[in-house]
C-alpha atoms as one frame of an Amber mdcrd trajectory, in Angstrom:
protein
  -0.739  -8.855  -7.220  -2.858 -11.601  -5.508  -3.572 -12.699  -1.963  -5.470
 -15.507  -0.570  -8.895 -13.921  -1.491  -8.545 -12.285  -4.711  -6.163 -11.803
  -7.687  -6.877  -8.277  -8.902  -4.639  -5.942  -7.288  -2.697  -3.055  -8.804
   0.602  -2.258  -8.038   1.320   1.385  -8.488   4.284   3.946  -8.223   3.248
   7.671  -7.447   5.233  10.723  -7.933   6.103  12.735  -6.015   6.400  10.184
  -2.779   4.849  11.111   0.501   5.670  10.767   3.910   3.419  10.373   6.917
   4.518  10.180  10.792   2.013   7.457  11.229   3.606   4.864   9.057   7.495
   5.738   9.866  10.120   7.942   8.686  10.442   6.765   5.125   8.653   8.198
   2.186   6.201   5.996   0.161   6.157   5.724  -3.576   4.843   2.186  -3.926
   0.920   1.413  -3.232  -1.145  -1.460  -4.068  -4.794  -0.652  -5.119  -8.083
  -2.835  -4.935 -11.856  -2.118  -5.734 -13.810  -1.468  -2.914 -17.311  -1.928
  -4.451 -18.257  -5.422  -5.981 -18.708  -6.066  -9.233 -16.158  -3.459 -10.260
 -12.710  -4.568 -11.332  -9.102  -2.846 -12.307  -8.831  -5.421 -14.863 -10.577
  -3.849 -17.000 -11.972  -0.673 -15.578 -15.350  -0.726 -17.442 -17.058   2.411
 -15.602 -15.623   5.454 -13.623 -14.795   6.552 -11.117 -13.341   3.612  -9.500
 -13.580   3.600  -5.366 -10.596   1.460  -4.070  -8.784   0.766  -1.010  -5.090
   2.281  -0.954  -2.734  -0.014   0.648   1.000   0.473   1.529   3.627  -2.456
   1.203   5.040  -3.563   4.660   7.167  -6.348   3.239   9.155  -5.390  -0.053
   9.823  -9.122  -0.819   6.166  -9.240  -2.228   7.068  -7.015  -4.875   9.134
  -9.817  -6.794   6.775 -12.595  -5.674   3.599 -10.121  -6.549   1.678 -12.258
  -3.807   1.236 -11.182  -0.360  -0.341 -11.993   3.165  -2.557  -9.479   5.048
   0.302  -8.772   7.408   2.395  -7.796   4.729   0.724  -4.787   3.740  -1.241
  -1.928   5.805  -4.441  -0.198   4.458  -3.894   3.557   4.348  -7.090   4.746
   3.199 -10.105   4.604   0.673  -9.557   6.704  -2.608 -11.239   7.168  -5.850
  -9.526   6.816  -9.371 -10.551   9.206 -12.072 -10.573   8.327 -15.975  -8.852
  11.744 -16.380  -7.320  14.223 -14.350 -10.104  16.942 -15.540 -12.488  14.802
 -13.804 -10.668  14.551 -10.669 -10.461  18.247 -10.471 -14.013  18.706 -10.846
 -14.746  16.463  -8.170 -12.301  18.348  -5.862 -13.713  21.595  -6.936 -17.173
  20.542  -5.527 -15.380  19.461  -2.452 -13.843  22.908  -2.015 -17.262  24.840
  -2.377 -19.288  22.359  -0.118 -16.637  23.324   2.960
């Protein structure tokens, strides 16, 4: 996917979908990811973990066009992609111990 600034967005589907009253009544199962830190890229991922912006689709037509404008998406969060589930679980354990 692309916008006027970059062409390295990743369209992902998540299972199970999630709901959030801040963004509306429908469940979200499609997100757009983009790297937060330069010079990292999602194509290809060369080092792990990858810190990303997590954005939701506001205008469904962009899913066919694969191109969007700022007002057609909504930034939800910052996130991290790990190479394996085990890597993600190890980081989660460290956060649980710290709290």
